[in-house]
C-alpha positions in Angstrom: -132.8 -65.5 140.1 -131.2 -63.7 137.2 -131.3 -59.9 136.4 -131.3 -58.3 132.9 -131.4 -55.3 131.6 -134.5 -54.6 128.7 -134.7 -52.0 126.1 -138.0 -49.7 125.4 -139.0 -48.7 121.8 -140.5 -45.4 120.6 -144.0 -47.4 120.3 -143.3 -49.0 124.2 -142.4 -52.1 122.9 -139.9 -54.5 125.4 -137.1 -55.8 123.9 -135.5 -59.1 125.3 -132.0 -60.2 125.1 -131.7 -63.5 123.8 -130.4 -65.3 127.4 -133.4 -64.6 128.6 -135.7 -66.0 125.9 -133.4 -69.3 125.7 -133.7 -69.2 129.6 -137.4 -69.4 129.9 -138.6 -70.6 126.8 -140.0 -67.3 125.3 -140.2 -68.0 121.1 -142.2 -65.9 118.9 -146.0 -65.7 119.1 -146.0 -66.5 122.9 -147.8 -64.9 125.3 -146.6 -62.9 128.4 -148.2 -62.2 131.7 -147.2 -58.7 133.2 -147.3 -57.9 136.8 -147.2 -54.6 138.3 -146.3 -53.8 142.4 -145.6 -50.4 143.0 -142.9 -49.3 140.3 -141.8 -53.4 139.3 -142.7 -55.1 136.5 -142.7 -58.7 136.6 -143.0 -60.6 133.8 -144.0 -64.4 133.5 -144.0 -66.6 130.4 -148.1 -67.6 129.7 -148.1 -71.0 129.9 -149.4 -73.0 126.4 -152.5 -75.3 126.8 -149.7 -78.0 125.9 -147.8 -76.9 129.0 -151.2 -77.3 131.2 -151.9 -80.4 130.2 -148.1 -82.1 130.6 -148.4 -80.5 134.3 -148.7 -82.3 137.3 -152.3 -83.0 138.4 -153.8 -81.3 141.0 -156.6 -83.5 141.4 -158.0 -86.7 140.3 -161.8 -87.6 138.6 -162.7 -91.2 138.0 -165.3 -91.5 135.0 -167.6 -92.7 137.6 -167.5 -89.4 139.8 -168.0 -87.8 136.6 -170.5 -89.5 135.5 -172.3 -89.0 139.1 -172.1 -85.2 139.2 -173.7 -84.8 135.9 -176.4 -87.1 136.7 -176.7 -84.7 139.5 -176.7 -81.5 137.4 -178.9 -82.9 134.9 -182.0 -83.5 137.5 -181.3 -80.3 139.1 -181.9 -78.4 135.4 -185.2 -80.5 134.8 -186.4 -79.3 138.0 -186.0 -75.4 137.2 
């Protein structure tokens, strides 16, 4: 864990040191998630769609399972 001092601009902009940006991989245009906890502010880099797709899967579904589920949903919609 590392600690950094950030500066706040006149309009509330938060300026991050280059070392911090490099450490967590922040680039211009990236989105940051801000979480408050009492008087604490936690900043997290929001993952891009590419990063989410590259993450380890938490579940797997076969093509047949998708077809079965789709069939069930179609039947349910037709019954309405």
